[in-house]
C-alpha positions, -999 to +999 in steps of 0.1 A: -755+289+708-756+293+670-752+324+650-789+322+642-799+324+678-774+352+685-789+370+656-824+364+669-815+378+703-801+409+687-831+415+665-856+409+693-837+433+716-836+460+689-873+457+681-880+459+718-858+489+722-875+507+693-909+499+709-898+513+743-882+543+727-916+561+724-923+561+761-892+556+783-860+559+764-838+545+792-857+511+791-846+506+754-810+512+765-815+487+793-829+461+769-799+466+746-774+463+775-791+431+787-790+416+753-754+427+750-744+411+782-761+378+772-744+378+738-710+388+755-713+357+778-716+335+747-687+352+731-666+345+763-677+308+759-664+307+723-632+325+733-626+297+757-627+272+728-604+293+708-579+296+736-580+258+740-573+253+704-545+278+702-528+262+732-531+227+715-516+242+684-487+257+703-479+223+717-471+211+682-447+240+674-420+257+694-435+291+702-427+314+731-458+314+753-454+352+758-464+358+722-496+337+728-503+357+759-499+390+742-522+379+714-549+368+738-547+401+758-552+419+724-582+398+715-597+405+750-591+442+748-607+443+714-638+426+725-643+445+757-637+478+740-660+470+712-687+460+736-683+491+758-682+514+729-713+498+714-732+504+747-721+540+748-732+545+712-766+530+719-770+553+749-762+583+727-727+590+740-706+588+708-677+609+722-673+586+751-674+556+727-648+571+706-625+577+736-629+540+747-619+530+711-589+553+711-577+540+745-581+504+734-561+510+702-533+527+721-533+498+746-531+472+718-502+493+703-484+493+736-488+456+740-474+450+706-443+470+710-423+442+726-432+418+699-423+444+672-389+448+691-382+411+691-392+409+654-368+437+645-340+420+666-346+388+647-344+405+614-312+423+625-296+389+634-305+375+600-289+405+582-257+405+602 
């Protein structure tokens, strides 16, 4: 799927949601959720290509696979949180969307702490 097609799906869903907003508001939300799920499936496909490329690159350099795993988890958390938050915002639940975003940020921060600790240990070894 190209970016043009993804944009077209998004615009068509938004226009349909606006048209349905006058009668039944919940149908507009359902249209947005359906379009979001379709676009998310294409995002997952692109992420598969990204993961394959990163794995190929790591075969060329000596890199701990744990760091790659942490990075991919962070990317996944970011996409899922952004997707969920967007759906909540479309449904009119901005507070819930904000809580999802905060939870995702804290989760990413927690995932990154071991990497930060390893980096600080490496810096300490260079300084001593």
